C-alpha positions in Angstrom: 10.8 -13.4 -13.7 10.4 -12.3 -10.1 13.1 -14.0 -7.2 12.6 -13.9 -3.5 15.3 -11.7 -2.1 17.0 -15.4 -0.8 17.0 -17.1 -3.9 20.3 -17.3 -5.7 20.2 -17.6 -9.9 22.8 -18.2 -11.9 22.8 -18.5 -15.6 25.1 -18.1 -18.9 24.6 -15.5 -21.2 25.6 -16.4 -24.8 24.9 -18.9 -26.7 27.6 -22.3 -26.6 30.9 -23.2 -25.4 34.0 -22.6 -27.2 34.4 -26.6 -27.3 32.0 -28.8 -28.7 31.1 -32.3 -26.9 28.3 -34.9 -27.4 26.8 -37.8 -25.6 28.8 -40.5 -26.9 27.0 -43.2 -25.0 24.7 -44.5 -22.5 24.1 -47.0 -19.6 21.6 -48.1 -17.0 21.6 -50.5 -14.5 18.3 -51.3 -12.9 18.4 -53.9 -9.9 16.2 -57.0 -10.6 14.1 -57.0 -7.2 10.4 -55.1 -8.2 8.2 -53.8 -5.9 4.5 -52.9 -7.0 2.2 -51.0 -5.8 0.2 -54.3 -4.3 3.4 -55.1 -2.3 3.7 -52.1 -0.5 -0.1 -52.2 0.5 0.8 -55.4 2.5 3.0 -53.1 5.0 1.6 -49.1 4.5 -1.7 -47.7 4.9 -2.4 -47.0 1.2 -3.3 -48.7 -2.3 -2.6 -48.9 -5.5 -5.2 -46.1 -6.7 -3.7 -43.9 -4.5 -0.4 -44.5 -5.4 -0.6 -44.1 -9.0 -3.3 -41.2 -9.1 -0.7 -39.3 -6.9 2.5 -40.1 -8.1 2.0 -42.0 -11.8 3.9 -44.9 -9.9 3.4 -48.6 -10.3 6.5 -50.0 -9.5 10.0 -49.8 -8.4 13.1 -51.4 -7.7 15.0 -52.2 -5.0 19.1 -52.7 -4.4 19.6 -56.1 -2.8 20.8 -55.7 0.9 25.0 -56.6 0.4 25.2 -53.5 -2.7 25.7 -50.1 -2.7 25.3 -47.2 -4.7 28.6 -47.7 -6.5 27.7 -51.3 -7.7 24.9 -49.9 -9.8 27.3 -47.0 -11.2 30.2 -49.3 -12.3 26.8 -51.7 -14.0 25.8 -48.8 -15.2 29.0 -47.2 -16.6 30.2 -50.3 -18.3 27.9 -50.4 -21.3 28.1 -46.7 -21.5 31.8 -47.3 -22.4 30.8 -49.7 -24.4 28.2 -48.0 -26.8 30.2 -45.2 -26.5 33.6 -47.3 -28.2 35.8 -46.2 -25.7 38.0 -47.6 -22.6 38.0 -46.9 -18.8 41.9 -46.4 -19.0 40.9 -43.8 -21.5 38.9 -41.5 -19.2 40.1 -38.2 -18.2 37.2 -37.9 -15.3 34.4 -39.8 -13.9 31.8 -37.9 -11.6 29.9 -39.4 -9.7 26.5 -37.4 -8.8 24.2 -39.3 -5.8 23.3 -38.1 -2.3 23.6 -42.3 -1.0 27.2 -42.7 -1.4 28.4 -46.0 -0.4 29.9 -44.1 3.1 30.6 -40.4 4.3 34.4 -41.2 3.3 36.0 -42.5 1.2 34.9 -40.7 -2.3 32.5 -43.0 -3.9 33.6 -41.6 -7.4 37.1 -42.9 -6.4 35.4 -46.6 -5.9 33.9 -46.2 -8.9 37.0 -45.1 -10.9 39.3 -47.8 -8.8 36.6 -50.6 -9.9 36.4 -49.7 -13.6 40.3 -49.6 -14.1 40.2 -45.8 -15.1 43.4 -44.7 -13.3 44.2 -41.7 -15.0 40.8 -40.2 -14.6 40.0 -37.1 -12.1 37.3 -38.2 -9.9 34.4 -35.9 -8.4 31.7 -36.6 -6.2 28.4 -34.5 -6.5 26.2 -35.0 -3.6 24.0 -32.3 -1.5 21.8 -30.9 -5.0 20.0 -34.5 -4.0 18.1 -35.0 -7.1 19.4 -31.7 -9.0 23.2 -33.2 -8.4 22.7 -34.8 -12.0 22.6 -31.1 -13.6 25.1 -29.5 -11.2 27.6 -32.7 -12.7 26.7 -32.3 -16.3 27.6 -28.8 -16.2 30.7 -29.6 -14.4 31.9 -32.0 -17.1 30.7 -29.9 -19.8 33.5 -27.1 -18.7 35.7 -29.8 -17.9 35.5 -30.6 -21.7 37.0 -26.9 -22.2 40.3 -27.9 -20.9 42.6 -29.1 -23.6 43.8 -31.8 -21.5 40.7 -33.0 -21.0 39.0 -35.2 -23.7 36.3 -38.0 -22.4 34.3 -37.7 -19.2 32.3 -40.3 -17.8 29.0 -39.2 -16.0 27.2 -41.1 -13.5 23.8 -40.5 -12.0 22.6 -42.7 -9.0 20.5 -43.3 -5.8 20.0 -45.9 -3.8 16.9 -44.1 -1.9 15.3 -47.2 -0.1 18.3 -47.0 1.9 17.5 -43.6 3.7 13.4 -44.0 3.3 11.5 -44.9 6.0 9.9 -48.0 5.1 7.2 -47.0 7.4 6.3 -43.8 6.3 3.4 -43.8 3.4 4.5 -40.6 2.1 8.6 -41.7 1.4 7.8 -45.3 1.3 6.0 -45.2 -2.0 8.1 -42.8 -4.0 11.5 -43.9 -4.7 13.3 -46.8 -6.3 17.1 -47.3 -6.6 18.9 -47.2 -10.2 21.8 -46.0 -11.6 22.1 -44.4 -15.3 25.3 -43.2 -17.1 26.9 -41.1 -19.9 29.6 -40.8 -21.6 30.9 -37.2 -23.0 33.2 -36.8 -25.2 34.4 -34.0 -27.3 33.3 -33.7 -31.1 34.2 -32.1 -34.3 30.8 -31.3 -34.9 30.2 -27.4 -34.5 27.3 -26.3 -32.0 27.1 -29.6 -30.0 26.9 -29.9 -26.5 25.9 -27.2 -24.1 24.2 -23.7 -25.1 23.1 -22.6 -22.0 22.1 -23.1 -18.6 20.1 -21.8 -15.7 20.3 -22.9 -11.8 18.5 -21.4 -9.0 18.2 -22.3 -5.4 16.3 -20.9 -2.1 17.2 -22.7 1.4 14.3 -24.6 2.6 14.3 -27.7 5.3 11.4 -29.1 3.8 12.9 -31.9 2.3 16.1 -33.0 4.6 18.0 -35.5 6.4 18.5 -34.2 9.6 20.6 -36.1 11.2 24.2 -37.9 10.5 26.4 -34.3 9.9 28.4 -32.3 12.0 25.6 -30.6 13.5 23.8 -33.4 14.4 26.1 -36.4 14.7 24.7 -39.9 14.9 24.1 -41.4 18.1 21.4 -43.6 20.3 18.9 -40.6 20.0 19.0 -39.9 16.6 18.5 -43.2 15.4 15.6 -43.6 17.9 13.9 -40.8 16.5 14.4 -42.0 13.2 15.8 -38.6 12.1 18.7 -40.5 9.5 15.3 -41.0 7.5 14.4 -38.7 4.5 11.8 -36.1 5.5 9.6 -34.3 2.9 7.1 -31.7 2.5 5.1 -33.1 -0.2 2.9 -30.3 -0.7 6.1 -28.0 -0.6 7.7 -30.3 -3.3 4.8 -29.7 -5.6 4.7 -26.1 -5.1 8.6 -25.3 -6.1 8.8 -27.9 -8.5 5.7 -27.0 -10.6 7.1 -23.3 -10.2 11.0 -23.6 -11.0 10.9 -26.2 -12.9 9.2 -24.0 -16.1 10.9 -20.9 -15.5 14.1 -22.5 -15.3 13.5 -24.5 -18.2 12.0 -21.0 -20.2 15.0 -19.0 -18.8 17.5 -21.7 -20.3 15.7 -22.1 -23.5 15.7 -18.2 -23.8 19.2 -17.6 -23.5 20.0 -20.1 -26.0 18.3 -18.1 -28.4 15.8 -21.4 -29.0 12.3 -21.3 -28.6 10.6 -23.3 -26.3 8.7 -25.2 -28.8 11.6 -25.8 -30.7 13.1 -27.8 -28.1 12.8 -31.8 -29.6 13.3 -33.7 -25.9 12.6 -32.7 -22.5 14.3 -35.2 -20.3 13.0 -33.8 -16.8 13.4 -35.1 -13.2 11.3 -38.3 -12.5 10.2 -37.0 -9.4 6.3 -37.3 -10.1 4.6 -38.2 -13.2 1.7 -35.2 -12.3 4.6 -32.6 -11.5 6.3 -33.5 -15.4 2.6 -33.1 -16.7 2.7 -29.7 -14.9 5.7 -28.6 -16.1 5.0 -29.4 -20.0 1.5 -27.9 -19.4 3.0 -24.8 -18.1 5.3 -24.6 -21.0 2.3 -24.9 -23.6 4.7 -28.2 -25.2 3.1 -31.5 -25.7 3.7 -33.9 -22.9 4.8 -36.9 -25.3 8.3 -34.7 -25.5 9.3 -35.4 -22.0 10.0 -39.4 -21.8 8.9 -41.2 -18.7 10.4 -43.6 -16.8 8.9 -42.8 -13.1 5.9 -44.9 -14.0 8.2 -48.4 -13.8 11.1 -47.1 -11.9 9.7 -44.8 -9.1 12.1 -41.3 -8.2 15.0 -42.7 -8.7 17.1 -39.1 -7.5 19.4 -38.1 -10.0 19.3 -40.8 -11.9 16.1 -40.0 -13.0 16.2 -37.4 -16.0 19.6 -39.9 -17.1 17.3 -42.6 -17.2 15.0 -41.0 -19.8 17.8 -39.6 -21.8 19.1 -43.4 -21.9 16.1 -44.7 -23.1 15.5 -42.3 -25.7 19.3 -42.5 -26.7 19.5 -46.2 -27.1 16.2 -46.0 -28.7 17.4 -44.1 -31.6 15.3 -40.8 -30.6 18.3 -38.2 -29.9 19.2 -37.4 -33.7 22.2 -35.2 -34.6 21.1 -31.6 -34.4 18.5 -31.9 -31.8 18.1 -29.5 -29.1 17.1 -30.8 -26.0 16.9 -30.1 -22.2 17.9 -31.6 -18.8 15.8 -30.1 -15.7 15.5 -31.2 -12.5 14.8 -30.1 -9.1 16.6 -31.3 -5.8 16.4 -30.6 -2.0 17.8 -27.5 -0.7 15.6 -26.6 -2.8 18.0 -26.4 -5.9 17.2 -26.3 -9.1 18.6 -26.0 -13.1 18.1 -26.9 -16.5 20.9 -27.3 -19.3 20.0 -26.6 -22.8 22.0 -28.6 -25.4 22.3 -29.7 -28.7 23.3 -33.5 -29.6 26.1 -34.0 -32.2 
């Protein structure tokens, strides 16, 4: 693989971490309000055919104005804890992956931890890898579980992109939906289960960004008037980067795990665009049906997307003991990565 000089690449060598772990339970929360493509045509210069052909999206969810990302996280966490047969009070860590936290301070993970009653848990926020934050959160969780004092971690991936997408922008306005997904990760006695390998990369780009609201351009009347607190996105740059980096990353992680790509059972990919998913699977020469799809009915739900696919497969009984699978995503920055795992 040839890398640009301003790109960094990190990967694990060897196979597996010493302490095995399993996805013990999953959960998901979808806001009840549905926005169809036809609904968007009333306010945007677009059509159902245009949106569907270019994105694969037919509808998406919108969070009620009085609720926030932490509310979706709590709602997704409860069924995940039930499925895992564990109580919040037994959690050792709560990790929230989101770029749409409730507020700059305090920690969204801390808000969720308090609401659940996970009083002994470490609270961690993984934020600025945007749609790839869930990959980084899972990697952190896997390594936390190597510590003998940590046995159970709740990972939450959630984004409320409707709050940062300009409703008048036909580029970003059609893509995004709001959702949260949860996974309870717990130590297991099954040898070889858990993380086999990973491959992470990055290359600085401002092609996807929220320009204002930080220390460089603090919020003020001028930034608000200019709409600089909304997400801006160069769709062509996203396409070019995603369709190149995702297949490279997946192939790299599979190689380091010692698993041929065609032997991977499930590909839980970032649900950014149905065409990107199809292009990625074609580049890997793997049947597209091994990559579960939720983007058609949920839209791009940011870091939650690949975990909504994981949840759907897990609850339908499709993730079987011994299955090898990958989690792979790319986010603003650009940052991307793949984790190769084996189910207990």
